[in-house]
MOPAC internal coordinates of N, CA, C and O (Angstrom, degrees):
PM7 1SCF
backbone

  N    0.0000 0     0.00 0     0.00 0    0    0    0
  C    1.4524 1     0.00 0     0.00 0    1    0    0
  C    1.5217 1   109.67 1     0.00 0    2    1    0
  O    1.2310 1   120.92 1   -36.48 1    3    2    1
  N    1.2989 1   115.85 1   143.52 1    3    2    1
  C    1.4544 1   122.08 1   179.48 1    5    3    2
  C    1.5204 1   110.73 1   -71.62 1    6    5    3
  O    1.2310 1   120.95 1   -45.19 1    7    6    5
  N    1.2938 1   115.79 1   134.81 1    7    6    5
  C    1.4635 1   120.18 1   176.97 1    9    7    6
  C    1.5309 1   108.98 1   -87.29 1   10    9    7
  O    1.2310 1   119.87 1   -39.95 1   11   10    9
  N    1.3285 1   117.85 1   140.05 1   11   10    9
  C    1.4617 1   120.14 1  -178.61 1   13   11   10
  C    1.5240 1   113.78 1   -64.18 1   14   13   11
  O    1.2310 1   119.92 1   167.09 1   15   14   13
  N    1.3232 1   117.76 1   -12.91 1   15   14   13
  C    1.4649 1   120.56 1   179.81 1   17   15   14
  C    1.5285 1   111.84 1  -100.59 1   18   17   15
  O    1.2310 1   119.76 1  -173.81 1   19   18   17
  N    1.3284 1   118.06 1     6.19 1   19   18   17
  C    1.4595 1   121.81 1   177.66 1   21   19   18
  C    1.5374 1   108.01 1   -57.76 1   22   21   19
  O    1.2310 1   119.64 1   -56.80 1   23   22   21
  N    1.3375 1   118.29 1   123.20 1   23   22   21
  C    1.4704 1   121.20 1  -176.05 1   25   23   22
  C    1.5273 1   113.47 1   -55.75 1   26   25   23
  O    1.2310 1   119.82 1   141.44 1   27   26   25
  N    1.3330 1   117.95 1   -38.56 1   27   26   25
  C    1.4660 1   119.33 1   179.13 1   29   27   26
  C    1.5271 1   111.24 1   -66.96 1   30   29   27
  O    1.2310 1   120.29 1   140.58 1   31   30   29
  N    1.3214 1   117.04 1   -39.42 1   31   30   29
  C    1.4601 1   120.51 1   179.66 1   33   31   30
  C    1.5239 1   110.52 1   -66.29 1   34   33   31
  O    1.2310 1   120.07 1   141.58 1   35   34   33
  N    1.3117 1   117.48 1   -38.42 1   35   34   33
  C    1.4643 1   120.64 1   178.12 1   37   35   34
  C    1.5255 1   111.59 1   -63.20 1   38   37   35
  O    1.2310 1   119.89 1   151.10 1   39   38   37
  N    1.3327 1   117.81 1   -28.90 1   39   38   37
  C    1.4653 1   121.73 1   178.35 1   41   39   38
  C    1.5255 1   112.41 1   -65.47 1   42   41   39
  O    1.2310 1   120.07 1   160.22 1   43   42   41
  N    1.3433 1   117.47 1   -19.78 1   43   42   41
  C    1.4595 1   120.51 1   179.67 1   45   43   42
  C    1.5259 1   112.45 1   -61.60 1   46   45   43
  O    1.2310 1   120.21 1   161.25 1   47   46   45
  N    1.3249 1   117.19 1   -18.75 1   47   46   45
  C    1.4625 1   120.99 1   178.22 1   49   47   46
  C    1.5151 1   112.95 1   -81.04 1   50   49   47
  O    1.2310 1   119.93 1   172.90 1   51   50   49
  N    1.3272 1   117.74 1    -7.10 1   51   50   49
  C    1.4621 1   121.58 1  -179.37 1   53   51   50
  C    1.5283 1   109.58 1   -93.14 1   54   53   51
  O    1.2310 1   119.74 1   -51.75 1   55   54   53
  N    1.3252 1   118.10 1   128.25 1   55   54   53
  C    1.4640 1   121.05 1   179.52 1   57   55   54
  C    1.5333 1   111.70 1   -57.56 1   58   57   55
  O    1.2310 1   121.12 1   -43.23 1   59   58   57
  N    1.3220 1   115.46 1   136.77 1   59   58   57
  C    1.4508 1   121.13 1   175.29 1   61   59   58
  C    1.5184 1   115.67 1    83.09 1   62   61   59
  O    1.2310 1   119.76 1   175.92 1   63   62   61
  N    1.3211 1   118.06 1    -4.08 1   63   62   61
  C    1.4614 1   120.99 1  -178.09 1   65   63   62
  C    1.5313 1   108.95 1   -86.22 1   66   65   63
  O    1.2310 1   121.11 1   -46.68 1   67   66   65
  N    1.3270 1   115.49 1   133.32 1   67   66   65
  C    1.4586 1   121.69 1   176.54 1   69   67   66
  C    1.5163 1   107.67 1  -122.84 1   70   69   67
  O    1.2310 1   120.83 1   -51.06 1   71   70   69
  N    1.3281 1   116.02 1   128.94 1   71   70   69
  C    1.4609 1   119.35 1   175.97 1   73   71   70
  C    1.5233 1   108.22 1  -126.96 1   74   73   71
  O    1.2310 1   120.97 1   -28.97 1   75   74   73
  N    1.3076 1   115.76 1   151.03 1   75   74   73
  C    1.4557 1   121.08 1   178.18 1   77   75   74
  C    1.5232 1   108.63 1   -95.57 1   78   77   75
  O    1.2310 1   120.91 1   -47.82 1   79   78   77
  N    1.3240 1   115.86 1   132.18 1   79   78   77
  C    1.4602 1   121.33 1   178.01 1   81   79   78
  C    1.5207 1   108.93 1  -130.76 1   82   81   79
  O    1.2310 1   120.79 1   -22.58 1   83   82   81
  N    1.3215 1   116.09 1   157.42 1   83   82   81
  C    1.4564 1   119.29 1   176.77 1   85   83   82
  C    1.5329 1   109.48 1   -80.05 1   86   85   83
  O    1.2310 1   120.97 1   -10.44 1   87   86   85
  N    1.3249 1   115.75 1   169.56 1   87   86   85
  C    1.4640 1   120.61 1  -175.86 1   89   87   86
  C    1.5309 1   111.96 1   -59.36 1   90   89   87
  O    1.2310 1   119.97 1   138.44 1   91   90   89
  N    1.3225 1   117.67 1   -41.56 1   91   90   89
  C    1.4676 1   120.00 1  -177.93 1   93   91   90
  C    1.5374 1   110.54 1   -63.14 1   94   93   91
  O    1.2310 1   120.51 1   136.39 1   95   94   93
  N    1.3167 1   116.63 1   -43.61 1   95   94   93
  C    1.4628 1   120.11 1   178.30 1   97   95   94
  C    1.5270 1   110.09 1   -62.33 1   98   97   95
  O    1.2310 1   120.74 1   136.87 1   99   98   97
  N    1.3250 1   116.19 1   -43.13 1   99   98   97
  C    1.4606 1   120.16 1   178.79 1  101   99   98
  C    1.5273 1   110.48 1   -60.59 1  102  101   99
  O    1.2310 1   120.43 1   137.27 1  103  102  101
  N    1.3289 1   116.79 1   -42.73 1  103  102  101
  C    1.4626 1   120.18 1   177.63 1  105  103  102
  C    1.5258 1   110.98 1   -63.46 1  106  105  103
  O    1.2310 1   120.30 1   138.34 1  107  106  105
  N    1.3295 1   117.03 1   -41.66 1  107  106  105
  C    1.4643 1   121.05 1   177.61 1  109  107  106
  C    1.5261 1   111.42 1   -59.39 1  110  109  107
  O    1.2310 1   120.86 1   148.09 1  111  110  109
  N    1.3237 1   115.97 1   -31.91 1  111  110  109
  C    1.4630 1   121.35 1  -179.33 1  113  111  110
  C    1.5290 1   112.08 1   -86.22 1  114  113  111
  O    1.2310 1   120.48 1   178.86 1  115  114  113
  N    1.3428 1   116.68 1    -1.14 1  115  114  113
  C    1.4604 1   120.38 1   176.90 1  117  115  114
  C    1.5094 1   115.29 1    88.74 1  118  117  115
  O    1.2310 1   120.02 1  -160.00 1  119  118  117
  N    1.3238 1   117.56 1    20.00 1  119  118  117
  C    1.4575 1   120.77 1  -173.26 1  121  119  118
  C    1.5213 1   114.47 1   -66.98 1  122  121  119
  O    1.2310 1   118.87 1   149.37 1  123  122  121
  N    1.3020 1   119.76 1   -30.63 1  123  122  121
  C    1.4604 1   120.11 1  -172.08 1  125  123  122
  C    1.5208 1   113.22 1  -113.38 1  126  125  123
  O    1.2310 1   120.43 1  -158.09 1  127  126  125
  N    1.3150 1   116.79 1    21.91 1  127  126  125
  C    1.4575 1   120.48 1   179.61 1  129  127  126
  C    1.5257 1   109.60 1   -78.43 1  130  129  127
  O    1.2310 1   121.14 1   -46.89 1  131  130  129
  N    1.3101 1   115.43 1   133.11 1  131  130  129
  C    1.4598 1   121.21 1   178.83 1  133  131  130
  C    1.5235 1   107.92 1   -98.38 1  134  133  131
  O    1.2310 1   120.63 1   -64.86 1  135  134  133
  N    1.3102 1   116.41 1   115.14 1  135  134  133
  C    1.4583 1   119.31 1  -179.61 1  137  135  134
  C    1.5272 1   112.41 1  -127.65 1  138  137  135
  O    1.2310 1   121.11 1  -164.09 1  139  138  137
  N    1.3284 1   115.49 1    15.91 1  139  138  137
  C    1.4599 1   119.65 1   179.17 1  141  139  138
  C    1.5285 1   110.42 1   -76.38 1  142  141  139
  O    1.2310 1   121.16 1   -27.13 1  143  142  141
  N    1.3070 1   115.39 1   152.87 1  143  142  141
  C    1.4600 1   120.25 1   175.08 1  145  143  142
  C    1.5190 1   109.32 1   -77.48 1  146  145  143
  O    1.2310 1   120.81 1   -34.72 1  147  146  145
  N    1.3378 1   116.06 1   145.28 1  147  146  145
  C    1.4606 1   117.56 1   170.57 1  149  147  146
  C    1.5286 1   107.27 1   -86.38 1  150  149  147
  O    1.2310 1   120.36 1    -4.26 1  151  150  149
  N    1.3146 1   116.93 1   175.74 1  151  150  149
  C    1.4608 1   120.65 1  -174.22 1  153  151  150
  C    1.5305 1   112.19 1   -59.48 1  154  153  151
  O    1.2310 1   120.43 1   137.13 1  155  154  153
  N    1.3252 1   116.78 1   -42.87 1  155  154  153
  C    1.4697 1   120.28 1  -179.41 1  157  155  154
  C    1.5333 1   111.25 1   -63.56 1  158  157  155
  O    1.2310 1   120.12 1   138.65 1  159  158  157
  N    1.3296 1   117.37 1   -41.35 1  159  158  157
  C    1.4651 1   120.64 1   178.82 1  161  159  158
  C    1.5273 1   110.81 1   -66.34 1  162  161  159
  O    1.2310 1   120.48 1   141.01 1  163  162  161
  N    1.3229 1   116.68 1   -38.99 1  163  162  161
  C    1.4646 1   120.37 1   179.22 1  165  163  162
  C    1.5219 1   110.73 1   -63.94 1  166  165  163
  O    1.2310 1   120.57 1   134.94 1  167  166  165
  N    1.3342 1   116.52 1   -45.06 1  167  166  165
  C    1.4630 1   119.61 1   178.66 1  169  167  166
  C    1.5248 1   111.24 1   -64.79 1  170  169  167
  O    1.2310 1   120.33 1   141.13 1  171  170  169
  N    1.3291 1   116.97 1   -38.87 1  171  170  169
  C    1.4616 1   120.38 1   179.98 1  173  171  170
  C    1.5297 1   111.52 1   -66.05 1  174  173  171
  O    1.2310 1   120.06 1   147.99 1  175  174  173
  N    1.3148 1   117.49 1   -32.01 1  175  174  173
  C    1.4591 1   120.27 1  -178.10 1  177  175  174
  C    1.5286 1   112.59 1   -85.59 1  178  177  175
  O    1.2310 1   120.37 1   165.23 1  179  178  177
  N    1.3259 1   116.89 1   -14.77 1  179  178  177
  C    1.4647 1   120.91 1  -179.81 1  181  179  178
  C    1.5216 1   109.74 1   -80.03 1  182  181  179
  O    1.2310 1   121.22 1   -30.86 1  183  182  181
  N    1.3008 1   115.27 1   149.14 1  183  182  181
  C    1.4608 1   119.96 1   178.86 1  185  183  182
  C    1.5234 1   109.97 1   -94.98 1  186  185  183
  O    1.2310 1   121.36 1  -126.72 1  187  186  185
  N    1.3393 1   115.01 1    53.28 1  187  186  185
  C    1.4507 1   120.96 1   177.56 1  189  187  186
  C    1.5210 1   109.01 1  -133.05 1  190  189  187
  O    1.2310 1   121.03 1   -19.32 1  191  190  189
  N    1.3063 1   115.63 1   160.68 1  191  190  189
  C    1.4638 1   121.01 1   176.77 1  193  191  190
  C    1.5331 1   107.13 1   -79.32 1  194  193  191
  O    1.2310 1   119.56 1   -61.11 1  195  194  193
  N    1.3323 1   118.44 1   118.89 1  195  194  193
  C    1.4708 1   120.71 1  -178.08 1  197  195  194
  C    1.5230 1   112.95 1   -58.48 1  198  197  195
  O    1.2310 1   119.93 1   158.12 1  199  198  197
  N    1.3184 1   117.73 1   -21.88 1  199  198  197
  C    1.4753 1   120.24 1   178.79 1  201  199  198
  C    1.5262 1   110.81 1   -70.67 1  202  201  199
  O    1.2310 1   120.34 1   162.39 1  203  202  201
  N    1.3281 1   116.96 1   -17.61 1  203  202  201
  C    1.4608 1   120.56 1  -179.74 1  205  203  202
  C    1.5240 1   112.58 1   -86.79 1  206  205  203
  O    1.2310 1   120.19 1   172.68 1  207  206  205
  N    1.3212 1   117.25 1    -7.32 1  207  206  205
  C    1.4684 1   121.71 1  -179.81 1  209  207  206
  C    1.5146 1   108.53 1   -82.16 1  210  209  207
  O    1.2310 1   120.60 1   -53.07 1  211  210  209
  N    1.3184 1   116.46 1   126.93 1  211  210  209
  C    1.4714 1   120.84 1  -178.47 1  213  211  210
  C    1.4821 1   110.74 1  -106.32 1  214  213  211
  O    1.2310 1   120.10 1   180.00 1  215  214  213

């Protein structure tokens, strides 16, 4: 697991800096988390009548 004090990871806070990390590190940093709404959730959260959506 990546340590929060890893010097390369701390560089991610600097604008324009790009560092290469392995997949596990990227996952630890939250890179592949899916947090988008699906269509049903989007319609449920909208203040419109779903019958009006074409």
